[in-house]
C-alpha positions as CSV (number, residue, x, y, z in Angstrom):
1,M,27.3,-2.0,-41.2
2,N,26.9,-4.9,-38.7
3,I,24.1,-4.9,-36.1
4,A,23.6,-7.5,-33.4
5,I,20.4,-8.3,-31.6
6,I,21.2,-10.4,-28.6
7,G,18.1,-12.3,-27.3
8,C,15.2,-13.0,-29.6
9,G,12.1,-13.1,-27.5
10,I,9.3,-10.7,-28.4
11,G,11.6,-7.7,-27.6
12,G,14.4,-8.9,-29.9
13,V,12.1,-9.8,-32.8
14,H,10.2,-6.5,-32.6
15,T,13.6,-4.7,-32.6
16,L,14.4,-6.5,-35.8
17,K,11.0,-5.6,-37.3
18,T,11.5,-1.9,-36.4
19,I,14.9,-1.8,-38.0
20,I,13.7,-3.4,-41.2
21,D,10.6,-1.3,-41.4
22,H,12.4,2.0,-40.9
23,P,12.8,4.2,-44.0
24,H,16.6,4.3,-43.5
25,Y,16.9,0.5,-43.7
26,N,19.0,-0.6,-46.7
27,E,20.9,-3.7,-48.0
28,N,24.1,-2.5,-46.4
29,L,22.7,-3.2,-43.0
30,H,23.6,-6.8,-41.9
31,I,21.7,-8.0,-38.8
32,H,22.9,-10.9,-36.7
33,V,20.3,-12.3,-34.3
34,F,21.6,-14.4,-31.4
35,E,19.2,-16.6,-29.4
36,K,20.1,-19.5,-27.2
37,R,16.7,-21.2,-27.6
38,D,15.6,-23.3,-30.6
39,E,12.6,-21.0,-31.1
40,F,13.1,-17.5,-32.2
41,G,10.7,-14.7,-31.2
42,V,8.9,-16.3,-28.3
43,G,11.3,-16.4,-25.2
44,I,10.3,-18.2,-22.1
45,A,6.9,-16.7,-21.9
46,Y,5.5,-18.0,-25.2
47,E,7.7,-21.0,-26.0
48,D,6.2,-24.3,-27.2
49,D,4.8,-25.8,-24.0
50,T,1.7,-27.3,-22.5
51,D,-1.6,-25.7,-23.4
52,Y,-2.3,-25.3,-19.7
53,K,0.3,-22.5,-19.5
54,L,-2.1,-19.6,-20.2
55,L,-2.1,-15.9,-20.9
56,N,-3.3,-14.0,-17.8
57,V,-4.8,-11.1,-19.8
58,H,-7.3,-11.2,-22.6
59,E,-6.2,-11.0,-26.2
60,E,-7.2,-7.4,-26.7
61,Y,-4.3,-6.4,-24.6
62,V,-1.7,-8.4,-26.4
63,S,-2.2,-7.6,-30.1
64,L,1.1,-7.3,-31.8
65,E,-0.2,-4.1,-33.4
66,L,-0.6,-1.8,-30.5
67,G,-4.0,-0.3,-30.2
68,N,-5.5,-2.7,-32.8
69,P,-7.0,-5.8,-31.2
70,H,-8.4,-6.8,-34.6
71,H,-4.8,-7.9,-35.6
72,I,-4.8,-10.9,-33.3
73,Y,-8.5,-11.7,-33.9
74,K,-7.9,-11.7,-37.6
75,W,-5.0,-14.2,-37.1
76,L,-7.3,-16.4,-35.1
77,E,-9.9,-16.3,-37.8
78,V,-7.3,-17.4,-40.4
79,N,-6.2,-20.1,-37.9
80,P,-9.4,-21.4,-36.4
81,D,-7.7,-24.6,-35.0
82,K,-5.7,-22.2,-32.8
83,D,-8.8,-20.4,-31.4
84,I,-9.1,-22.4,-28.2
85,R,-9.7,-21.3,-24.6
86,I,-8.8,-23.0,-21.3
87,E,-10.4,-21.3,-18.3
88,G,-11.4,-18.5,-20.7
89,M,-7.8,-17.7,-21.8
90,L,-5.6,-18.5,-24.8
91,P,-2.6,-20.8,-24.2
92,R,0.7,-19.0,-24.3
93,S,2.0,-21.5,-26.9
94,V,-0.8,-20.4,-29.2
95,F,0.2,-16.8,-28.7
96,G,3.7,-18.0,-29.6
97,D,2.5,-19.3,-32.9
98,Y,0.9,-15.9,-33.5
99,I,4.3,-14.2,-32.8
100,K,6.1,-16.6,-35.1
101,D,3.7,-16.1,-38.0
102,T,3.7,-12.3,-37.6
103,Y,7.5,-11.9,-37.6
104,K,8.5,-14.7,-39.9
105,P,9.1,-12.4,-42.9
106,Y,11.6,-10.4,-40.8
107,L,13.5,-13.5,-39.5
108,N,13.7,-14.8,-43.1
109,N,15.0,-11.5,-44.5
110,D,18.1,-11.9,-46.7
111,N,20.1,-9.5,-44.6
112,V,19.4,-11.3,-41.3
113,R,21.6,-14.1,-40.0
114,L,20.3,-16.3,-37.2
115,H,22.6,-17.7,-34.6
116,N,21.3,-20.4,-32.3
117,D,23.9,-19.8,-29.6
118,L,24.4,-18.3,-26.2
119,V,26.3,-14.9,-26.0
120,I,28.7,-14.8,-23.1
121,D,30.7,-11.7,-23.7
122,I,30.9,-8.3,-25.5
123,T,34.1,-6.4,-25.8
124,K,34.9,-3.0,-27.1
125,N,37.5,-2.5,-29.9
126,E,37.8,1.3,-30.5
127,D,34.4,2.2,-32.0
128,K,33.4,-1.4,-32.8
129,Y,32.3,-4.3,-30.6
130,N,33.1,-8.0,-30.7
131,I,30.8,-10.7,-29.5
132,S,31.7,-14.1,-28.0
133,T,29.3,-17.0,-27.8
134,E,29.8,-20.4,-26.3
135,N,30.9,-21.6,-29.7
136,D,32.4,-18.8,-31.7
137,T,33.6,-15.1,-31.9
138,Y,32.0,-12.5,-34.2
139,K,33.8,-9.2,-34.8
140,D,33.2,-5.6,-35.8
141,F,29.7,-4.7,-34.8
142,D,28.6,-1.1,-35.0
143,A,25.5,-1.4,-32.8
144,I,24.2,-3.9,-30.3
145,F,20.7,-4.3,-29.0
146,L,20.5,-6.3,-25.7
147,N,17.1,-8.0,-25.4
148,I,18.3,-10.5,-22.8
149,G,14.8,-10.7,-21.3
150,Q,14.0,-12.5,-18.1
151,P,16.8,-13.4,-15.7
152,Y,16.9,-16.7,-13.8
153,Y,14.5,-17.5,-11.0
154,K,15.7,-16.4,-7.6
155,D,16.2,-18.7,-4.7
156,A,15.5,-16.7,-1.5
157,Y,15.6,-19.8,0.7
158,K,18.8,-21.3,-0.8
159,L,17.3,-24.6,-1.7
160,S,19.0,-25.2,-5.1
161,D,21.4,-27.9,-3.9
162,Y,18.6,-30.1,-2.5
163,D,16.9,-33.0,-4.3
164,N,13.2,-32.5,-5.0
165,F,13.5,-28.7,-5.4
166,L,12.8,-27.4,-8.8
167,R,14.3,-24.0,-9.2
168,D,13.1,-23.2,-12.7
169,P,9.7,-24.7,-13.6
170,Y,9.7,-23.9,-17.4
171,P,9.0,-25.4,-19.8
172,L,6.4,-27.2,-17.8
173,E,6.2,-30.2,-20.2
174,E,9.8,-30.8,-19.6
175,K,10.4,-29.9,-15.9
176,L,7.1,-31.3,-14.5
177,D,6.8,-34.4,-16.6
178,I,7.6,-37.5,-14.5
179,N,9.0,-39.3,-17.5
180,K,11.5,-36.5,-18.0
181,N,12.1,-35.4,-14.4
182,K,12.7,-38.2,-11.9
183,K,12.3,-35.7,-9.0
184,L,8.6,-36.0,-9.6
185,S,8.3,-39.7,-10.1
186,T,7.0,-40.3,-6.6
187,I,4.0,-38.0,-6.8
188,D,0.8,-39.8,-5.7
189,N,-2.1,-39.0,-3.4
190,D,0.2,-39.2,-0.3
191,T,2.7,-36.7,-1.7
192,T,2.7,-33.2,-0.4
193,V,3.8,-30.5,-2.9
194,G,4.7,-26.9,-2.1
195,I,4.9,-24.0,-4.5
196,I,6.8,-20.9,-3.5
197,G,4.8,-17.9,-4.8
198,T,1.2,-17.0,-5.6
199,G,1.6,-15.3,-9.0
200,P,0.8,-16.5,-12.5
201,T,3.7,-18.9,-12.6
202,S,2.5,-20.6,-9.5
203,I,-0.9,-21.0,-11.0
204,D,0.6,-22.4,-14.2
205,I,2.4,-25.0,-12.1
206,Y,-0.7,-25.9,-10.1
207,R,-2.9,-26.1,-13.2
208,Y,-0.4,-28.5,-14.8
209,L,-0.1,-30.7,-11.6
210,R,-3.8,-31.0,-11.3
211,R,-4.4,-31.9,-15.0
212,N,-1.6,-34.5,-15.1
213,Y,-1.3,-36.0,-11.6
214,G,-4.8,-36.1,-10.3
215,K,-6.8,-34.0,-7.9
216,D,-6.3,-35.3,-4.4
217,F,-2.8,-34.7,-3.2
218,P,-2.4,-31.5,-1.1
219,V,-0.6,-28.4,-2.6
220,Y,0.7,-25.6,-0.4
221,F,1.3,-22.1,-1.7
222,F,4.1,-20.5,0.3
223,T,4.2,-16.7,0.3
224,Q,5.9,-14.0,2.4
225,T,3.1,-11.5,2.1
226,S,0.2,-11.6,-0.4
227,G,-2.1,-14.3,-1.6
228,F,-3.2,-14.6,-5.2
229,H,-3.6,-11.5,-7.4
230,P,-7.1,-10.0,-7.4
231,V,-9.7,-11.8,-9.5
232,E,-10.3,-10.1,-12.8
233,I,-13.8,-8.6,-12.9
234,P,-15.0,-8.1,-16.5
235,Y,-15.7,-4.5,-17.3
236,E,-17.3,-3.3,-20.5
237,K,-15.8,0.0,-21.4
238,N,-17.9,2.6,-23.0
239,G,-15.2,4.3,-24.9
240,K,-12.0,5.6,-23.4
241,V,-11.7,5.4,-19.6
242,C,-8.2,6.9,-18.9
243,S,-7.6,10.5,-19.8
244,I,-3.8,10.1,-19.6
245,D,-2.4,9.0,-22.9
246,D,0.6,10.1,-25.1
247,K,-1.2,13.3,-26.2
248,W,-2.1,14.2,-22.7
249,I,1.5,13.8,-21.5
250,D,2.8,15.9,-24.4
251,D,0.2,18.6,-23.8
252,N,0.9,18.9,-20.1
253,K,4.7,19.0,-19.9
254,D,6.1,22.3,-18.8
255,D,9.0,24.2,-20.4
256,E,11.5,21.8,-18.8
257,G,9.6,18.7,-19.9
258,F,8.1,17.9,-16.5
259,I,4.6,17.1,-15.5
260,D,3.4,18.0,-11.9
261,L,2.4,14.9,-9.9
262,D,-0.5,16.7,-8.4
263,L,-2.0,17.2,-11.9
264,I,-1.6,13.5,-12.6
265,K,-3.3,12.6,-9.3
266,E,-6.1,15.0,-9.9
267,T,-6.7,13.7,-13.4
268,I,-6.9,10.1,-12.2
269,K,-9.2,11.1,-9.4
270,N,-11.6,12.9,-11.8
271,D,-11.6,10.0,-14.2
272,F,-12.9,7.8,-11.4
273,K,-15.3,10.4,-10.0
274,K,-17.0,11.1,-13.4
275,V,-18.1,7.4,-13.7
276,G,-19.0,7.1,-10.1
277,H,-16.6,4.4,-9.1
278,K,-14.6,4.1,-5.9
279,S,-11.2,5.7,-6.2
280,L,-8.1,3.8,-7.3
281,L,-6.5,4.0,-3.8
282,D,-9.7,3.0,-2.0
283,T,-10.1,0.0,-4.3
284,Y,-6.5,-1.0,-3.5
285,D,-7.0,-0.6,0.2
286,F,-10.0,-2.8,0.1
287,Y,-8.3,-5.7,-1.7
288,Q,-4.7,-5.4,-0.6
289,N,-5.0,-8.3,1.9
290,T,-5.7,-10.6,-1.0
291,K,-8.2,-12.7,1.0
292,I,-10.0,-15.5,-0.8
293,E,-13.2,-14.4,1.0
294,D,-13.0,-10.9,-0.6
295,Y,-12.5,-12.4,-4.0
296,K,-15.5,-14.6,-3.6
297,K,-17.6,-11.6,-2.7
298,A,-16.2,-9.6,-5.6
299,M,-17.4,-12.3,-8.0
300,E,-20.8,-12.7,-6.3
301,D,-21.3,-8.9,-6.3
302,N,-19.7,-8.4,-9.7
303,D,-17.7,-5.6,-8.2
304,K,-17.6,-2.9,-10.9
305,D,-15.3,-0.7,-8.7
306,L,-12.6,-3.4,-8.9
307,G,-13.4,-4.0,-12.6
308,F,-13.0,-0.4,-13.5
309,A,-9.8,0.0,-11.5
310,Q,-8.3,-3.0,-13.3
311,S,-9.4,-1.7,-16.7
312,Y,-8.2,1.8,-16.0
313,T,-4.7,0.7,-14.8
314,M,-4.3,-1.5,-17.9
315,D,-4.9,1.6,-20.1
316,L,-2.5,3.7,-17.9
317,W,0.1,0.9,-18.1
318,V,0.6,1.6,-21.8
319,V,2.1,5.1,-21.0
320,A,3.5,4.3,-17.6
321,A,7.2,4.6,-18.6
322,K,6.7,7.9,-20.5
323,L,4.6,9.3,-17.7
324,Y,7.1,8.3,-15.0
325,N,10.1,9.7,-17.0
326,S,8.2,13.0,-17.2
327,L,8.2,13.5,-13.4
328,S,10.7,15.5,-11.4
329,G,13.2,13.7,-9.2
330,L,11.2,14.3,-6.0
331,D,7.9,13.4,-7.6
332,R,9.4,10.1,-8.8
333,L,10.5,9.3,-5.2
334,D,6.9,10.0,-4.1
335,V,5.6,7.7,-6.8
336,D,8.1,4.9,-6.0
337,K,7.1,5.0,-2.3
338,N,3.4,5.5,-2.5
339,Y,1.9,4.5,-5.8
340,L,3.9,2.1,-8.0
341,Q,3.2,-1.0,-6.0
342,K,-0.5,-0.1,-5.7
343,I,-0.9,0.3,-9.4
344,D,1.0,-2.8,-10.2
345,F,-1.2,-4.7,-7.7
346,L,-4.3,-3.7,-9.6
347,I,-2.8,-4.4,-13.0
348,S,-1.9,-8.0,-11.9
349,K,-5.0,-10.1,-12.1
350,T,-6.1,-13.7,-11.8
351,P,-8.4,-14.7,-14.7
352,Y,-12.1,-15.1,-13.6
353,E,-12.5,-18.8,-14.5
354,T,-9.1,-19.6,-12.9
355,M,-10.1,-17.9,-9.7
356,K,-13.3,-19.9,-9.6
357,K,-11.3,-23.1,-9.7
358,L,-8.8,-21.9,-7.1
359,I,-11.7,-20.9,-4.8
360,N,-13.4,-24.3,-5.2
361,D,-10.1,-26.2,-4.5
362,Y,-9.5,-23.9,-1.5
363,D,-12.9,-24.6,-0.1
364,E,-12.4,-28.3,-0.5
365,G,-9.0,-28.2,1.2
366,K,-7.0,-29.2,-1.8
367,I,-4.9,-26.1,-1.6
368,K,-3.6,-24.0,1.3
369,I,-2.1,-20.6,1.2
370,I,0.6,-20.2,3.8
371,R,1.4,-16.5,4.4
372,G,4.3,-15.2,6.4
373,T,6.7,-17.8,5.2
374,K,10.0,-17.0,7.0
375,D,12.2,-19.9,6.1
376,I,12.3,-23.3,4.5
377,N,14.8,-26.0,5.6
378,V,15.5,-29.6,4.9
379,D,14.9,-32.0,7.8
380,A,16.5,-35.4,8.7
381,N,13.9,-37.2,6.6
382,K,14.8,-35.1,3.5
383,K,11.5,-33.3,3.7
384,F,11.2,-29.5,3.4
385,S,10.3,-28.0,6.7
386,V,8.5,-24.6,6.5
387,V,8.7,-21.9,9.1
388,S,5.8,-19.5,8.9
389,K,3.9,-17.1,11.2
390,E,0.5,-18.8,10.7
391,H,1.5,-22.5,10.7
392,P,4.3,-23.7,13.0
393,D,4.6,-27.3,11.5
394,I,4.4,-27.8,7.8
395,S,6.5,-30.1,5.7
396,T,6.4,-31.1,2.0
397,D,8.0,-33.8,-0.1
398,I,8.6,-31.6,-3.2
399,I,8.9,-27.8,-3.6
400,I,8.6,-26.0,-7.0
401,N,9.9,-22.5,-7.3
402,A,7.8,-19.6,-8.5
403,Q,9.3,-16.8,-6.6
404,G,9.9,-14.6,-9.6
405,F,13.0,-13.5,-11.4
406,E,16.2,-12.2,-9.8
407,K,16.3,-8.4,-10.4
408,N,19.3,-7.7,-8.2
409,L,22.1,-7.1,-10.6
410,L,24.9,-7.6,-8.1
411,K,23.5,-11.1,-7.4
412,A,22.9,-11.9,-11.1
413,V,26.4,-11.0,-12.2
414,K,27.7,-13.9,-10.1
415,N,25.5,-16.4,-11.9
416,D,25.1,-15.1,-15.5
417,K,28.2,-15.1,-17.7
418,L,27.1,-12.3,-20.0
419,L,26.0,-10.0,-17.2
420,G,29.1,-10.8,-15.3
421,N,31.4,-9.9,-18.2
422,L,29.4,-6.7,-19.0
423,Y,29.7,-5.6,-15.4
424,D,33.4,-6.4,-15.3
425,H,33.9,-4.2,-18.4
426,N,32.0,-1.4,-16.7
427,F,29.4,-1.5,-19.5
428,I,26.5,-1.9,-17.0
429,E,25.8,-0.5,-13.6
430,A,23.0,-1.3,-11.1
431,D,20.2,1.3,-10.9
432,V,18.1,1.7,-7.8
433,K,18.8,-0.4,-4.7
434,E,21.2,-2.6,-6.6
435,K,18.3,-3.6,-8.9
436,Y,18.1,-3.4,-12.7
437,I,20.5,-1.8,-15.1
438,R,20.9,2.0,-15.7
439,V,19.7,3.1,-19.1
440,T,18.6,6.4,-20.7
441,Y,15.1,7.3,-21.6
442,P,13.6,7.2,-24.2
443,S,16.5,5.8,-26.2
444,Y,17.4,2.9,-23.7
445,N,21.2,3.4,-24.2
446,L,23.4,1.9,-21.5
447,L,24.5,4.6,-19.0
448,N,27.7,4.2,-16.8
449,K,30.5,6.1,-15.2
450,K,33.3,4.9,-17.5
451,Y,31.7,5.6,-20.9
452,G,28.8,7.8,-20.0
453,I,26.0,7.2,-22.6
454,M,26.9,4.3,-24.8
455,D,25.3,5.5,-28.0
456,N,25.3,2.2,-29.9
457,I,24.5,-0.2,-27.1
458,Y,20.8,-0.5,-26.2
459,L,19.1,-2.5,-23.5
460,G,15.4,-3.3,-23.2
461,G,13.3,-5.7,-21.2
462,M,13.1,-6.5,-17.5
463,W,16.7,-5.3,-16.7
464,A,15.6,-1.8,-17.7
465,G,12.8,-1.9,-15.1
466,A,13.8,1.1,-13.1
467,T,13.4,3.3,-16.1
468,D,10.9,1.3,-18.2
469,I,8.6,0.8,-15.1
470,L,5.9,-1.8,-14.9
471,N,7.4,-3.4,-18.0
472,N,6.4,-7.0,-17.5
473,D,3.7,-6.5,-20.2
474,L,3.9,-7.3,-23.9
475,R,2.8,-3.8,-24.9
476,S,5.7,-2.2,-22.8
477,I,8.2,-4.6,-24.4
478,I,7.1,-3.7,-27.9
479,Q,7.1,0.0,-27.2
480,A,10.6,0.0,-25.7
481,S,12.0,-2.2,-28.6
482,A,10.5,0.3,-31.1
483,L,11.9,3.3,-29.3
484,M,15.5,2.1,-29.1
485,A,15.6,0.7,-32.6
486,T,14.1,3.9,-34.0
487,D,16.6,6.0,-32.1
488,F,19.4,4.2,-33.8
489,M,17.9,4.1,-37.3
490,D,16.9,7.8,-37.1
491,K,20.6,8.7,-36.8
492,L,21.5,6.9,-40.1
493,S,21.5,8.8,-43.3
494,D,19.3,7.7,-46.2
């Protein structure tokens, strides 16, 4: 039997591990792993890059053994030269080394064949599948696991054709190095640089620029709405803080497998009440404007309400997909409209030491946050002219993109060969509001009008985001990979 894993970031390599560790695994299973990058297992997030590209959550939340933070700490003990912190956080490249060491035995398995190649098409031949790459064709696959990860960076202002616009900033060592990218060769203290976005990617870019090009040239952060994510306030948990876990979900499902949303809301409310902290929604309401002044005060006051809300949502995040898929249709609509964005806001944090540096640079006028960015054009002097509500006249010499990934499938199929071909074959369909790809839960099979449930094609990662909600988290990726690989292996006989 031939199995294909397409894409070998953390999702792909954990799919591989789950298959090999399953009791039904045997020497007759031949696994082909396709990855366009030179590094297997790490993807964009944890590739070999500058040390100033940092994790934005602490190590306890990214152990490769879920629920066992000692796993990563033990690896750090064995590799003391890797136990370094910048702004209190591990470099992502160090975490990539941890991934490679952990999964190396699986990638080196005798039944695994690695292909350093880009897959561009999958076709159906009766009950088998053929795979085309840029360089070859492979036939007769019985099952395919799509772990195609993060799509390309979107370009909302249509700037890709202009010089001095960097659409994709990673790897930073390649894209932002003046010796490798001539677009940046003119950076000096008279250069103005703009970054579109205020999330972790934008901070990675800013950190790299400051470390490598000096500290005096102005940097603008352009955003349509929010500023930086809330500062992380350390919170020392005294045992478990979130009552909602796998067991709670299983115990509270009714005969049809649903959980009433009012019960979930009441449980969360009581969890906050019993420790005397401001409610989840009240905390969101206070910080939703993402004002630097509010973050400064949160740090000065050591706001435990914010710290608890952040810690709580991190624990809730682990079961978010299972909980969401236990809701009735109308309750899911309610959650989509009124709660998902608020929970995601509190989960998304700016590390404490990083926020201290951003606040200091903000106070010194080295950075400016431009909200209400409506449009960005190129003027006669080849400068980027920015139209915003707050500032009528801003121009920059260089703009670096950190808008986030394109999640609109109907746009992506025009720019990505594999997605375009899968869409053309009617293998994939857009999910909600033309975003994401439809899959089943908890098996993550492709779901479409032509074939219904495609039993032997699975999809995990960001493109499954309408089902596997809030899945831009390593724990979510690992869980989804394990679920879909286990679904397939469980159906095999010993």
